C-alpha positions as CSV (number, residue, x, y, z in Angstrom):
1,M,-8.1,-34.7,-18.0
2,R,-9.1,-37.1,-15.3
3,N,-7.2,-40.3,-14.6
4,D,-10.0,-42.8,-14.8
5,S,-9.6,-46.5,-14.5
6,I,-10.1,-48.8,-17.5
7,E,-13.3,-50.2,-15.9
8,S,-14.9,-46.7,-15.6
9,L,-13.8,-45.8,-19.2
10,L,-15.3,-49.0,-20.6
11,L,-18.5,-48.4,-18.6
12,R,-18.8,-44.8,-19.8
13,H,-18.2,-45.7,-23.4
14,Y,-20.0,-49.1,-23.8
15,G,-22.5,-49.1,-20.9
16,D,-23.3,-51.8,-18.3
17,E,-24.2,-54.6,-20.8
18,A,-21.2,-54.4,-23.0
19,P,-18.8,-57.3,-23.0
20,T,-15.2,-56.9,-22.0
21,P,-12.9,-56.9,-25.1
22,A,-11.3,-60.2,-25.7
23,G,-7.8,-60.5,-24.3
24,L,-8.0,-57.1,-22.6
25,E,-6.5,-58.3,-19.3
26,T,-3.7,-60.2,-21.1
27,R,-2.8,-57.1,-23.1
28,L,-2.9,-54.8,-20.1
29,V,-0.6,-57.2,-18.1
30,A,1.8,-57.5,-21.0
31,S,1.9,-53.7,-21.4
32,V,2.6,-53.1,-17.7
33,R,5.3,-55.7,-17.7
34,R,6.9,-54.2,-20.8
35,E,6.9,-50.7,-19.2
36,A,8.4,-52.1,-16.0
37,A,11.1,-53.8,-18.0
38,E,11.9,-50.6,-19.9
39,L,12.0,-48.6,-16.6
40,R,14.4,-51.2,-15.0
41,E,16.6,-51.0,-18.1
42,Q,16.7,-47.2,-17.9
43,E,17.6,-47.3,-14.2
44,R,20.3,-49.9,-14.9
45,V,21.9,-47.7,-17.6
46,A,21.6,-44.6,-15.4
47,A,23.3,-46.4,-12.5
48,R,26.1,-47.7,-14.7
49,L,26.7,-44.3,-16.1
50,G,26.8,-42.8,-12.6
51,E,29.4,-45.4,-11.5
52,Q,31.5,-45.3,-14.6
53,R,34.7,-43.3,-14.3
54,I,35.8,-41.1,-17.2
55,S,39.4,-40.3,-18.0
56,R,40.7,-36.7,-18.2
57,R,41.4,-37.2,-21.9
58,A,37.9,-38.4,-22.6
59,A,36.5,-35.4,-20.6
60,V,38.6,-32.9,-22.5
61,R,37.6,-34.6,-25.8
62,L,33.9,-34.2,-24.9
63,V,34.3,-30.5,-23.9
64,A,36.2,-29.9,-27.2
65,I,33.5,-31.5,-29.3
66,G,30.8,-29.6,-27.4
67,T,32.7,-26.3,-27.9
68,A,33.3,-26.9,-31.6
69,G,29.6,-27.7,-32.0
70,L,28.6,-24.5,-30.3
71,S,30.9,-22.4,-32.5
72,V,29.6,-24.0,-35.7
73,V,26.0,-23.2,-34.6
74,S,27.1,-19.6,-33.8
75,M,28.7,-19.2,-37.2
76,G,25.6,-20.6,-38.8
77,L,23.4,-18.1,-37.0
78,E,25.7,-15.2,-37.9
79,S,25.5,-16.3,-41.6
80,L,21.7,-16.5,-41.4
81,Q,21.5,-13.0,-39.9
82,S,23.8,-11.5,-42.6
83,L,21.9,-13.3,-45.4
84,E,18.6,-12.1,-44.0
85,A,19.8,-8.5,-43.8
86,G,21.2,-8.7,-47.3
87,L,17.8,-10.0,-48.6
88,M,16.0,-7.2,-46.8
89,G,18.2,-4.6,-48.4
90,Q,19.7,-3.3,-45.1
91,D,23.2,-2.1,-44.8
92,I,24.9,-4.4,-42.4
93,T,28.4,-2.9,-42.5
94,Q,29.5,-1.1,-39.3
95,P,32.0,1.6,-39.1
96,A,35.3,0.8,-37.3
97,Y,34.9,3.9,-35.0
98,P,31.3,4.9,-34.0
């Protein structure tokens, strides 16, 4: 897709004699300002997070929560596999010594 300007898109769609939609420039300026404000806010949050120190206790807590979440997902996947195998009528038991 080409990155055409608003003017060329309007000309292509409406032709040379078509009037410019009412308030188009005002809406475009407001949209650009809103996007710029959102971008500044995201940059401010990213800078604050980059500067913010984290304690060892908080780091260990985050790692523990992440690990617990991964183990729950793993257990859920194993349960789904055994359920699927049971529904398909396959023997999912494995001998202790191959």
